[in-house]
FIVEXDREN-202152 format. One line per 8 residues: their letters; for each residue x, y, z of C-alpha. Coordinates in Angstrom, 3 decimals. Last residue first. Example, Ala and Ser with C-alpha at 12.3 -4.5 7.8 and 13.67 -1.06 7.14 Angstrom:
SA = 13.670 -1.060 7.140; 12.300 -4.500 7.800
***
This chain:
LNQDIWAA = -4.260 -5.759 1.282; -7.628 -6.694 -0.139; -10.209 -4.161 1.143; -7.780 -0.999 1.950; -5.825 -1.884 -1.490; -9.165 -2.018 -3.350; -10.596 1.209 -1.904; -7.388 2.911 -2.727
MAEDIEYY = -7.865 2.097 -6.235; -11.371 3.235 -6.665; -10.499 6.527 -4.881; -7.417 7.089 -7.437; -3.738 6.070 -6.994; -1.549 8.400 -8.999; 0.927 5.903 -11.264; 4.413 6.855 -11.074
TLVGTGEL = 6.403 5.483 -14.213; 9.960 4.138 -14.040; 8.792 1.353 -16.824; 10.978 -1.050 -14.778; 9.221 -0.850 -11.623; 5.723 0.562 -12.027; 5.258 2.623 -9.239; 2.075 3.206 -7.275
WGYSPYLS = 1.399 6.493 -5.684; -1.027 7.902 -3.021; 1.029 9.536 -0.773; 0.250 7.707 2.393; -0.301 4.379 0.062; 3.073 4.086 -1.460; 3.157 1.110 -3.318; 5.982 -0.217 -5.203
LYFRLGDT = 5.065 -3.233 -8.073; 6.989 -6.084 -8.219; 7.375 -8.987 -10.833; 6.780 -12.874 -10.716; 6.682 -15.359 -13.617; 4.664 -18.676 -12.811; 2.799 -19.042 -16.292; -0.308 -18.000 -14.472
TEVRLMRL = 1.454 -14.513 -13.493; 2.725 -13.669 -10.288; 2.300 -10.078 -9.220; 4.223 -8.992 -5.708; 3.319 -6.122 -3.989; 5.814 -3.707 -2.277; 4.776 -1.510 0.349; 7.005 1.679 0.708
DDAFAGHA = 6.355 4.126 3.107; 9.862 4.881 4.276; 11.063 5.885 0.923; 8.538 8.836 1.089; 9.780 9.771 4.415; 13.335 9.458 3.167; 12.286 11.768 0.190; 11.057 14.508 2.523
APQEEEPI = 14.009 14.037 4.826; 16.189 14.985 1.978; 14.062 17.957 0.829; 13.563 19.521 4.094; 16.758 22.103 3.551; 15.384 22.958 -0.075; 12.038 24.191 1.503; 8.947 21.825 0.239
GDFTLAQF = 6.988 23.440 -2.399; 7.734 20.965 -5.033; 8.117 17.537 -3.631; 5.066 15.155 -4.439; 3.528 17.045 -7.767; 7.040 18.294 -9.068; 8.830 14.831 -8.301; 6.272 12.906 -10.186
DDNGFGTL = 6.633 15.333 -12.947; 10.003 14.776 -13.502; 9.778 11.111 -12.820; 6.986 10.492 -15.707; 3.577 10.273 -14.823; 1.038 7.725 -15.026; -2.834 7.906 -15.039; -4.356 5.000 -13.508
SCTLDYFA = -7.043 2.837 -15.437; -4.697 -0.134 -16.019; -4.565 -0.307 -12.295; -8.005 -0.477 -11.757; -8.875 -3.002 -14.670; -6.351 -5.443 -13.242; -7.089 -5.072 -9.731; -10.812 -5.493 -10.281
ALAAPDTI = -10.118 -8.689 -12.509; -8.003 -10.181 -9.525; -10.663 -9.330 -7.154; -13.177 -11.023 -9.231; -10.771 -14.046 -9.885; -10.042 -14.571 -6.267; -6.298 -15.304 -5.857; -5.044 -12.523 -3.441
VAGTVKDR = -2.423 -13.800 -1.205; -2.918 -12.071 2.264; -0.406 -10.352 3.801; 3.340 -10.259 4.621; 4.681 -12.806 2.015; 8.117 -13.302 2.492; 11.366 -12.976 0.872; 10.582 -10.006 -1.435
SWDVEAVS = 13.450 -8.046 0.113; 11.059 -5.214 1.150; 8.623 -7.681 2.395; 5.537 -9.089 0.461; 2.213 -8.069 -0.329; 0.509 -10.314 -2.651; -1.309 -10.374 -6.091; -2.318 -13.977 -7.778
AIDAASEI = -2.802 -15.970 -10.797; -2.601 -12.920 -13.311; -3.070 -14.089 -16.736; -6.973 -13.905 -16.548; -6.723 -10.362 -15.701; -5.935 -9.442 -19.297; -2.805 -9.410 -21.627; -0.289 -10.237 -19.283
GYTQYLTE = 2.994 -11.834 -20.836; 5.135 -10.443 -18.404; 6.026 -7.404 -20.777; 2.547 -6.934 -21.362; 1.770 -6.288 -17.977; 4.386 -3.392 -17.813; 3.106 -2.070 -21.245; -0.873 -2.284 -19.952
MEANQNSD = 0.508 -0.087 -17.031; 0.900 2.923 -19.399; 4.449 3.969 -20.172; 6.028 7.351 -18.823; 8.749 9.575 -20.250; 9.757 12.254 -17.842; 13.615 11.196 -17.556; 14.136 11.382 -21.346
LWILGCFL = 16.421 8.708 -22.798; 14.392 5.968 -21.358; 15.471 2.553 -21.902; 12.839 0.024 -20.470; 13.917 -1.447 -17.573; 15.018 -4.474 -15.455; 13.791 -7.362 -17.565; 15.673 -10.428 -16.676
AAYWHEGD = 18.117 -12.616 -18.342; 18.247 -16.047 -16.792; 21.538 -17.565 -16.881; 22.930 -20.660 -18.557; 26.883 -21.769 -18.875; 27.794 -24.010 -21.671; 29.074 -21.376 -23.771; 27.308 -18.523 -22.771
RLLCAGPC = 23.497 -19.113 -23.088; 21.190 -16.374 -22.165; 17.741 -17.270 -21.017; 14.770 -14.675 -21.425; 12.561 -13.297 -18.918; 10.175 -10.358 -18.957; 10.049 -9.936 -22.762; 7.679 -13.117 -23.084
ISPAYQML = 7.472 -16.446 -23.726; 6.713 -18.252 -20.297; 7.767 -21.896 -19.881; 9.979 -21.668 -22.849; 12.294 -18.786 -21.542; 13.076 -17.301 -25.287; 16.780 -17.415 -26.361; 20.053 -14.984 -26.147
ECDTEIAS = 22.996 -16.320 -27.337; 26.483 -16.897 -26.940; 29.017 -18.881 -28.944; 28.731 -16.773 -31.704; 26.901 -16.551 -34.910; 27.504 -13.248 -36.787; 25.685 -9.937 -36.542; 26.484 -10.095 -32.926
ERYGPGEP = 24.003 -8.154 -30.326; 25.833 -6.834 -27.326; 27.067 -8.021 -23.641; 28.714 -6.840 -20.769; 31.516 -5.819 -18.943; 33.156 -4.478 -21.980; 31.318 -5.481 -24.808; 31.205 -9.378 -25.038
ELWALHEG = 29.137 -11.145 -28.140; 25.506 -12.014 -28.552; 23.595 -14.075 -31.006; 19.831 -12.978 -30.814; 16.387 -14.546 -30.339; 16.548 -18.199 -30.507; 13.471 -19.903 -29.631; 12.492 -21.667 -26.501
ALEPGLEE = 15.148 -22.724 -23.806; 14.172 -24.542 -20.748; 15.317 -27.798 -21.643; 18.677 -26.162 -22.475; 19.523 -25.475 -19.105; 18.671 -23.477 -15.857; 18.612 -24.673 -12.277; 17.065 -22.203 -9.674
PLGFRALV = 13.806 -22.501 -11.240; 12.185 -19.104 -12.198; 9.446 -17.313 -10.575; 11.269 -13.763 -10.115; 12.025 -14.286 -6.631; 13.203 -17.873 -7.308; 15.616 -16.574 -9.657; 16.706 -13.871 -7.493
EPIDTAEY = 17.751 -16.749 -4.564; 19.102 -18.794 -7.111; 21.942 -16.658 -8.346; 22.052 -17.710 -12.167; 22.168 -13.998 -13.379; 21.457 -11.697 -16.507; 20.599 -8.251 -16.311; 18.371 -6.871 -19.034
YRGNFTLS = 17.446 -3.248 -20.251; 14.966 -2.916 -23.063; 14.724 -1.331 -26.197; 14.758 -4.581 -28.145; 17.962 -5.916 -26.432; 20.195 -4.453 -24.191; 22.696 -6.419 -22.208; 23.996 -6.410 -18.694
AIEEVASD = 25.870 -9.349 -16.655; 25.921 -10.212 -13.150; 28.473 -11.543 -10.723; 27.626 -12.680 -7.358; 28.095 -10.563 -4.096; 26.123 -12.700 -1.774; 28.803 -15.190 -1.084; 31.260 -12.320 -0.064
DGGKGPLL = 29.093 -12.086 3.108; 29.478 -8.407 4.141; 25.866 -7.796 5.437; 23.100 -9.591 3.323; 20.646 -6.702 3.445; 21.050 -5.436 -0.169; 20.903 -8.276 -2.764; 17.226 -8.037 -4.177
DAIRPAAL = 17.292 -4.445 -5.012; 20.728 -4.854 -7.286; 18.793 -7.732 -9.189; 16.107 -5.034 -9.968; 18.354 -2.862 -11.894; 17.189 0.539 -11.092; 15.243 2.447 -13.746; 17.045 3.604 -16.741
GVALILCA = 18.135 7.037 -17.358; 20.818 6.081 -20.328; 24.066 6.908 -18.637; 22.969 6.800 -15.074; 21.576 3.456 -15.490; 24.873 2.226 -17.285; 26.818 3.288 -14.243; 24.710 1.632 -11.806
AAALWRLR = 25.532 -1.775 -13.090; 29.340 -1.321 -12.004; 28.217 -1.979 -8.478; 26.536 -5.070 -9.480; 29.712 -6.651 -11.055; 29.807 -7.287 -14.998; 30.398 -10.755 -16.448; 32.616 -10.327 -19.554
RPKSGATS = 34.041 -13.834 -19.774; 32.530 -17.020 -18.135; 32.250 -17.620 -14.293; 34.942 -19.679 -12.684; 35.971 -17.043 -10.302; 37.574 -13.685 -10.506; 38.783 -12.105 -7.077; 36.566 -10.383 -4.567
RGVAEVLS = 37.830 -7.755 -2.102; 36.959 -4.692 -3.887; 33.689 -5.999 -5.022; 32.913 -6.686 -1.339; 33.406 -2.714 -0.737; 30.397 -1.961 -2.874; 28.242 -4.922 -1.515; 28.532 -3.531 1.945
PEISGIAE = 27.625 -0.216 0.583; 24.375 -1.426 -0.577; 23.556 0.542 -3.692; 20.568 2.839 -3.767; 17.720 2.762 -6.291; 17.720 4.489 -9.368; 14.827 7.273 -9.131; 15.177 7.609 -5.318
LLEYTKM = 18.968 7.919 -5.767; 18.680 10.579 -8.254; 16.053 12.398 -6.189; 18.386 12.416 -3.387; 21.302 13.748 -5.757; 19.185 16.490 -7.231; 17.796 16.276 -10.749
***
């Protein structure tokens, strides 16, 4: 995989964040929290999609306050990042203050492993718990001593860069079993800060969205790259990938439980990316018509 393909697959890291890491010192956060820039190393090692916490932080300039610590862990074949950054929690539909009142059933005991966490066979002072307002793999709670964090789903652990998943897999990660579990679909800006178009709440439109997206054919990253960029001369590849990235439109899906996740739409190229499952879905005529009519 070429450098620009890899950056497109995993997402890029804002240079100012990497620089700020070197300027920052350890604060009052609990043990073994990893920095944002280091998270990319695990992504590269196991072939995951880009951590979505990283997606939410670029554009903050050199402000040290924007460079917060995050912790990584894997659980049940999924990669998570844990954070208490209020702006990130809000973008995923979680309250900005986390505590035991939001905790559901115990999922696993955890122990430090280098800069992150791993499951422990014995009871520890750190545990992974269900997020009671929405019991699904998309969001969990992580308690480290008296500190509480949201463990946010960032990706399935793919060991084959051409694996793909059906859209239902992504929906089920956030507790969506049918269109009735979707509260709204809206287009937002790249930072997920602002709604830039209509907020779709009409049940018929949401039912059509659910059915149409579930019927799309998914492709793994290797097949997607071949279908989209094969045949373009080598010297023109970087520009072609840049043009593709510039075509991005971000869709926010909100569940009836209040959780939010995002789909990447590339309308000029006819692709919808399921962030977290690293699968590209080819937009058909019916889906394109829905997009034109509603967004």
